[in-house]
N, C-alpha and C positions, 0 to 999 in steps of 0.2 A: 868447576861448574856451582858448586855452593855459593860462592861469591856473586856468579851472576842472578842465579836464583833470588838472592836475598836482594840484589839490585831490582830485578822486575819486581818484586813482592813491595817495595819501598815506597813507590810512587814519590812525587814532590809537585812542586808547584807549577812546573812545566809539564806534567805528564798530559799524555791525550787520552781521548776516548778509547784507542787503538791500546793503549798503556793498561788500560783498566780493563780489557776485554779478554776474559778467557772463558774456557768449557769447563761444564762441571759434570761428572757422571755420578747419578744418584741410583739408587734402589728403590723402584717403584715401591709406594707405600700398600698399593694391593697387589699389584702384579708379581712383586718380587724381582721384575725385569730390570735390567738397566736401560737408565735414561739419560740423554747427553744432551745438554743445553748450552747455548751461550749466555753470558751474563756479565755485567761489570762487577768487579769487587774495588772494595775501599779499603785504604790503610788510614787509621786512626791510632795516633802516637804507638806506631811500631806495631800493632795487632790489625789483622786482616778481618774482614765483615764483608758478609752479603747480604743485598739486601734489594729491595724492588718496589714498584710502584704498589700503593695500597689495594688491597683486595687478597682474596685465597691466591694462592700460586702452588702447583702442582711441585715443583721442587724443593718448595718449604715444608708441605706435606711427606714428601719422601725422607728430607732429614729429621723430622720430627721421628717417623717411623723407623729410620735406619740412620742414624747419625753420621757413620764412615762414608767416606765418599772420595772421590779423586777429584782433583783440582788440576787441571792441564793447563800451563801456560803454553802459548803457541805463536808468538811472534817472535822477536829478536831472541828469546830464550825458549827451548820446546822442552818442557818436563811434566810429567806426570806426577802428581806429589800425592802422596796418602794422606787423608786429612778426616777431622771430626769437627762437627758441626755443633755449637752449643747456643740455643736459643737465647735473646737477650730480651726478656720478660719486665725486667725491673723499669716502672716509668719513668725515674727520674733519671737512670743509665740511658735507657732508650732515647729520651729527649736530647740528652747531651751527645750521644752518639750521633743519630739523626741530624740533630744540628751541624756537627761539623760535616756529615758527609753530605747534606744539602748545599752547604757552604763551598763545598770542594767542588760539587757538580756545577753550581752557578758561577765559579770562577773558571771553570773550562769552557762552558759554553759562553762568558764574556772573551775569553782569549781566544774563541773562533769566529769572533766578531757578531755573536747572535746576541739579540735583545732578550732571549728566553730566558726563563728562571724556572725554579722547581714550584711547580703549582701547588698551591694548598700544605705546606709544610706541617701545620696542625695534624692534617690525614694522614701524612706518611708517619707520624708519631704515633697517631690512634689503630694504624690499619695495616703497615707494611710490616711485611716480615723483614727478621733481621735475626743474623746467626754470626755468633763468634767461630772463627777459624782457626781451630789449632792443627798444625801439622806434624807429622810422626818425626 
């Protein structure tokens, strides 16, 4: 099963939106209650990241308050992985990582035949949540 999990997390040039889609269960920043959402993950040079559209996000606030969470693979491989989130705040590192992530998202859209591209990449760098995921 470990090899299957590693393969599911690796993503690659042919990965689909379904391959990127997982659920995460965080602990509510204010409520302390479990909160499960669907989200895309990204793999840059062998490291898993979570990000999203620019602006405040409850999942990010939850991870800042309680970095331990569960990362749920739910398609070809089903597994609940214990993980820890580390916010990426260094401007240079954020820019490089988000550039790689946005390039991957744009390539995914292109493979689907969509002319859509990520709008306002500079805004992503300035205002998007970004966490590095470390698995136990």
